[in-house]
C-alpha positions as a printed Julia matrix, in Angstrom:
151×3 Matrix{Float64}:
  -5.71  -74.97  102.3
  -8.67  -75.51  104.18
 -11.54  -76.56  102.36
 -15.66  -75.6   102.31
 -17.43  -76.86  105.03
 -14.54  -77.11  107.32
 -15.1   -74.36  110.38
 -13.25  -71.21  109.66
 -10.35  -71.08  112.31
 -10.44  -68.85  115.23
  -7.99  -65.68  115.76
  -7.57  -62.76  117.84
  -5.81  -59.54  115.58
  -6.12  -55.4   116.33
  -8.18  -53.52  114.28
  -7.16  -50.25  112.82
  -8.09  -48.73  115.71
  -5.66  -51.17  118.29
  -8.61  -52.88  119.36
  -8.89  -56.76  119.19
 -11.2   -58.34  116.3
 -12.01  -61.86  117.41
 -13.64  -64.3   114.91
 -16.0   -66.19  117.46
 -17.12  -63.13  118.54
 -18.71  -62.18  114.94
 -21.13  -65.28  115.13
 -24.51  -64.59  114.07
 -23.85  -63.21  111.23
 -22.13  -63.91  107.83
 -18.29  -62.56  106.87
 -16.03  -62.13  104.2
 -12.37  -62.57  105.04
 -10.28  -61.04  102.42
  -6.32  -61.72  102.68
  -4.59  -59.58  100.53
  -0.86  -59.01   99.77
   0.04  -55.22  100.37
  -1.75  -52.0   101.73
  -1.36  -49.19   99.06
  -0.6   -51.42   95.8
  -2.55  -51.24   92.84
  -4.23  -54.28   92.84
  -4.94  -54.33   96.57
  -6.18  -50.64   96.52
  -8.59  -51.89   93.58
  -9.82  -54.46   95.8
 -10.48  -52.74   99.04
 -12.22  -49.82   96.96
 -14.31  -52.42   95.64
 -15.06  -53.74   98.73
 -15.86  -50.48   99.53
 -18.27  -49.5    96.83
 -20.56  -52.74   97.54
 -20.24  -52.91  101.12
 -24.13  -51.9   102.01
 -25.07  -54.37   99.22
 -22.45  -56.9   101.77
 -24.56  -55.45  104.78
 -27.95  -56.19  103.21
 -26.85  -59.23  102.53
 -26.16  -60.05  106.21
 -22.23  -60.15  105.95
 -19.55  -57.81  107.56
 -15.95  -57.63  105.82
 -12.49  -57.79  106.94
  -9.11  -57.47  105.05
  -5.85  -58.76  106.57
  -2.44  -58.25  105.52
   0.71  -58.55  107.08
   1.1   -54.28  107.13
   1.31  -53.19  110.25
  -1.67  -51.18  112.47
  -0.08  -47.76  111.42
  -0.35  -48.77  107.7
  -3.38  -49.72  108.04
  -4.85  -46.99  109.64
  -3.69  -44.54  106.93
  -4.92  -46.81  103.87
  -8.62  -47.01  105.82
  -8.19  -43.09  106.09
  -7.17  -42.43  102.69
  -9.58  -44.94  100.58
 -12.27  -44.44  103.45
 -12.51  -47.93  103.94
 -16.17  -48.5   106.19
 -14.91  -52.1   107.46
 -11.65  -53.17  109.72
  -8.56  -54.25  108.3
  -6.4   -56.67  110.7
  -2.54  -56.59  110.88
  -1.09  -59.55  110.93
   2.38  -58.85  111.0
   3.91  -62.46  111.93
   1.7   -63.93  109.22
   0.31  -66.47  111.56
  -3.43  -66.1   110.74
  -2.6   -66.09  106.91
  -0.64  -69.89  108.05
  -3.74  -70.53  110.09
  -5.72  -70.18  106.83
  -3.11  -71.99  105.08
  -3.33  -69.08  102.44
  -1.02  -70.12   99.76
   1.91  -67.7    98.47
   1.77  -66.55   95.14
   4.2   -66.0    91.92
   6.74  -68.55   92.55
   6.46  -67.85   96.73
   7.3   -64.56   96.34
   4.21  -62.42   97.36
   1.88  -63.23  100.0
  -1.39  -64.79   98.38
  -4.93  -63.03   97.74
  -7.32  -65.57   98.92
 -11.21  -64.75   99.87
 -13.06  -66.72  102.6
 -17.1   -66.61  103.09
 -17.87  -68.1   106.38
 -21.53  -68.39  107.58
 -23.27  -67.38  110.68
 -22.3   -70.28  112.33
 -18.55  -69.9   111.28
 -18.37  -72.49  108.92
 -16.84  -71.96  105.41
 -19.03  -71.7   102.7
 -16.14  -70.45   99.7
 -12.81  -69.92   98.75
 -11.55  -67.84   96.09
  -7.79  -67.75   95.06
  -6.83  -65.17   92.55
  -3.95  -62.85   93.12
  -4.71  -61.55   89.69
  -8.48  -60.86   89.85
  -8.72  -58.7    92.4
 -11.69  -57.15   92.17
 -13.63  -60.39   91.46
 -13.02  -61.34   94.63
 -15.96  -59.1    95.59
 -18.48  -60.22   93.0
 -17.76  -64.37   93.48
 -18.58  -63.09   97.71
 -21.68  -61.29   96.9
 -22.61  -64.31   94.65
 -22.39  -67.17   97.32
 -23.97  -64.7   100.09
 -27.27  -64.52   98.08
 -27.34  -67.77   98.09
 -27.01  -68.12  102.18
 -30.14  -67.39  104.5
 -29.38  -63.87  105.87
């Protein structure tokens, strides 16, 4: 897996509305980039809603939030609308960005992993949290790290 202190690999993926999201275009703001297994499953819903409920805190800390899974844009649209998510979800149907970030599979390789990266405004990875079962812990850890970074 990537290590803290390494540059975050650049990528381009489509958002829920089909527009491209390019990591390099986000320089100047911190970014919480979280990989999750699947839309509308209990753990993934809890995680997304926790990010939603604390989204203003992330904005106040100078950070954007972006979720990535291998679900389709249509699935992301439905999930975003159903749970009123204020941040983009990116479709990575072939898992290429997941591979680029070296996100490990979980549960004996049966599920895509749940990993959160905090990337600073210069594009450097400042924190990595890997936990399939602690879905809402990703939010708490990310906020703690961001609180220690300059806005």
